[in-house]
N, C-alpha and C positions, 0 to 999 in steps of 0.2 A: 632428169632424163637418165635412162639406163643404157649403159654401153655393153654390148656383147662382143667378146673377143675370144681368141684362142691362144694356145701356147705357140711356140715358134714353129713346130711341125704341124702341118695341117694337111687335109686332103679334101676331095670333093664332097664326101658324105658329111664331114664336119662343117664345111662351109654351107652346105644345103641346110643342115640343122640350124645354124645361126641365122640364115636368111628366113627360115620359117618362124623361128622364135621372135625375130624382130617384127614380123607381120602380125603375130599373135599378141605380143606384149606392147601395150600402148606406150608412147613416149620413149621408144628405144631405137637404137641404131647400131650397126656393126662398126667397131673400131678395129681397123686392121693393125696388127702388131708388127708384122714383118720381122725384121732382125732387131727390133727394139728390146732393150733390157726391161725387166719389170719396173725399175725406177723410171725409165723414160716413158713407159706406158702409163704409169701412175701420174706423171707430170702432164702427159697429154690429156688424160681423163679430167684432171683438175682444171687445166687450161680451157678445155672445151665445155666446162660447166656440167659434167655428169655428177649425179648424186650417188649412183650405184653402178656396179659393174658385175658381170657374170662372165667367168672364164671357163671355156670348155676345152679340155685337153684330150689329145689323141692317145689311144692305147691299142696296140695290136691292130692297127689299120682303121679303127672306128672311134667314135666318141667314147671316152673311158672315164672321165672325171669332170665334175662341175663344181666350181668354187664361186662363192658369193662375197662381194666386197661393198663396203661403204666408202665413198670418196669424200674426204673432208678437204678444207682449204690447205691444211698443212701435211696431210698424210692419207694413205689408203689403208683401211683396216678390214681384215677378213671377218666375215660373218659365219660362224659355225652353223651347220656342219658342212663338210665336203661330201658330195654325193658320188659314190662309185657306181658308174653306169654299167648295166648288164646288157642292155639291148636298146636300140632306138628304131622306131618305125616313123619314117617321114610322112608328112601329110600327102605327098604325091603318091604314096603307096596305098592309100585308101581308095576303094572303088567309088565311094560317094563323097568325095572330098568337098568340104565347104570352107571357103575363105572367111575367117571371122576374127574379131579382136576380142580378147578376154576382158571382162569387166570385173572379175573377182577371182579369188582363190576359194575353191570349194573342196570339201572332203567328205568321205564317208563318216558316219557317226561313230562306228566302233573301230577306231584305229588306235594303235599303241601311243603312249605318251611321247615317245621319240618322234613319231610321225606327226603328231600334233604340233610339237615344237618346230619340226621342219616346215610345217605350213606357215608358222610365224615368220621364219626366215624368208620363205618365198614371198609372203605378203610384203615384208620390208624391202627385199631386193627388187621385186617386180613393181613395187608401189601400187599394189592392188589390195582392196579390203578382203578380209576373210569373211565368208558368209556360209550360212546353212544353205544347202541346195534349194530348200524351199523358199529362201529369201530372194531368189531371182525369178523374175516373171518373163513370160514370152520366150523369144528366141535368143536371149542373152547367153553369151558363151563364158566359160570359165576354164581356169587351169584346175583340173580336178585331181585330187590326191586320194588314192585308195591303196589297200593292202591286198596282195594275193595270198592264197593259202600257204605258200612256201616262204612267207614273210618278205617277199619282194615288194617294194613300194612302186606304185605305178603313178606316173604323172601324165595325164592325157588332156588334150584340149577337147572339151565337150561342148556341144550346143544342141539343145538347151543344156544349161548347166547340170553336170552330173549325169547326163543321160547318154546321148549318142556321141561316140568318139568321131572327131573330124580330123585329128592329127595336128601336129606330131604327137607321138607317145614315147615316153622315156621310162624304161624299167631301171630301178635303182636297187642294186644288190646289198648295199651297206651305206650307212651314214657314219662319217668320222667326225666326232665332236671335239677332238683335240689332236694335236700333232703327235702325242704319245701313241695313239691308236694306229697310226700309220706303220710304226715299227713292230707292233705286236702281231 
């Protein structure tokens, strides 16, 4: 099971994003952090049987960073990279919104190696297989990863896979593969 959580400071937009992500990602639910320390949150995740966690942090009033974790019986480990968020479009902001559950992680064929590695992290953290968009049939939905011309990474819920965006959509300005990149 996957736990979606936030930093200590949250707001309505961040909470809405978490709610929409738990509707899209199977076997997931929101874990409210409140005033808990990271250690207390990690203990709660382990006690409640979560295998992975995704933390979304606030920056300048909106979602600003997404971190991925593996939850083990004795500790919680970060899965690189951290994603610095540029923009978020919630599902409710789509005119033809469709409520769906993703069955895979799909991506465009011509993405950079770093984006391809990011897809592996998403597959692990969301516990969804990576597939070629041609590998899904019918109205199956996916978390689709693509790159925009300005090198921004786009994560969008699409149905059918890789085709029509149904929301939410997250634009990622940068991937941080190590703690050293944060200070540079």
